[in-house]
C-alpha angles and dihedrals in degrees: 000000000000094000088051091052092048091049091051090049092048090050093048091049090050089050091049093050093050093046088049089049093051092046091050093050091046089055091055111092130197107258110268118223103233126220088250089060093049095049096041112120093014120129110270103176138357126193113198123185096190094107106024099298129316128182120198121204115193127210122192135195107259090219107040096025091224123139109262105164142020132183123199120198100201133193093185106133091332138005108278144141132236126201121198122187121194119207120190104209131203109277095036100278122131135221119202116193117194119200128188113226097321131050089214090063124094107279132217105238129208121187116200119201118205145185101205103311092334112104111222103178142356121213128191117211101225097179113039090190095065098018090239110182128211118194108234103171131018125193115205114202128201116190089346089303122109110260099177141346117216121194118194094203123190115262126218094015101063097020091238134086143165097024109189116192123184145131092076114189125197136185131171090000095303130106105244099185148325138192128249140193128177144155122260144184113251088212134001088234099052132057094229122123140201136186117242125202123200143165117210117206127194131200125189146214127224088250117114115245110232096185093242101107136083124239092031097104107091098202094056093066088072101040118100112182105127141290097288091051092058093072102031094079087048092051094051091047089064086069095046103265119137148175093203118022113270116270115248091219136040119257119265098182143343126208129190134158094291111023149035116213117198121192131203130179141210128194136211126223093280094054092256118141105254102173138027124190120192118190118199123199123181121230090216098064142341097281111134128186130178135210132191141198124198120199138196128186142209 
C-alpha cells in the first residue's frame, strides 16, 4: 500500500513537472521586431540649403517600415511647408500627394508606375476632379535595361521641355555617363527656344552608396518637371525604387558642359553620413558656389 502511494506521488510529480515545462514554453514568445528596430538607421531629418533652406522630416509605417509621409519646411521664396504622403498601392504602384501648407488643401499628385522596383513611368494628375493624367516621364527599357528616359517638362513654367536622356554607360555598378538633349528658352522674357546638347560624366568614391542621400540619383539631374518633382524621386528611393539602378558607390564629382560638382562627406559616431558638401564651379568662369545637406537618423 505504501509503495503504491509513493508510486502515485511520483507519477503526480512527473505530471506536474511536465505541465510546468509546457506552461513555461507556452509563455515563451518568438522575439518581436520592434518599430524602433525597423526604423533604426533610416533617415530621420535632412536639411538642404540648395534653395534657401529646406528641412525634411521623414515618417515611416511602424509595421512595414516603409516611408509614408514627409513634411518639408521650406524657405524657398517664402516660408512655407510642403507635406508629401506616399501610398503604396495594390500592384506595386505608388501615389505621391504633395500638399502646400495644409493637408486639407488640393494636392499635386504624382502616380509612379513600377515593374518590381523599376520605375517605368511617372504621371502627374493635372485635374484632380477628373483624375486626368499627363505623362511627365517615360522610361524605355531594352532587355530589362534602361535605354532612354524622356521627360516632358513644362514650358514655359520651368524653361525646359522634351528632355531626352540616353547612351547610359555603366562600370563596376556605377553610371559613368549619359547624353542629354532638351528644348530651352533663350530668355525668360522671349518665346524663342533653342536645343541644348550635353554629356554628363560621373566619378565615384570608394564609399558605399546606401541610397539615403539626395543628389545621388544620376537621372534626376536632367529632369525638369517642377519643384515638387525634385524630391519625389528621392522619397521613393528610400524604399528602393529607381529609374536607373542604384550606384554601388557615392559620387565624387560630376562634370557637364557648364559646371563641375565636387562632393565631400562627413560621418557621425555610428558611421552614418551626417553631412554632404557639394561645390559647384562654372566652366565659364571662376564663380564657385557651395551647397550642403545635414542628415540625422533613427
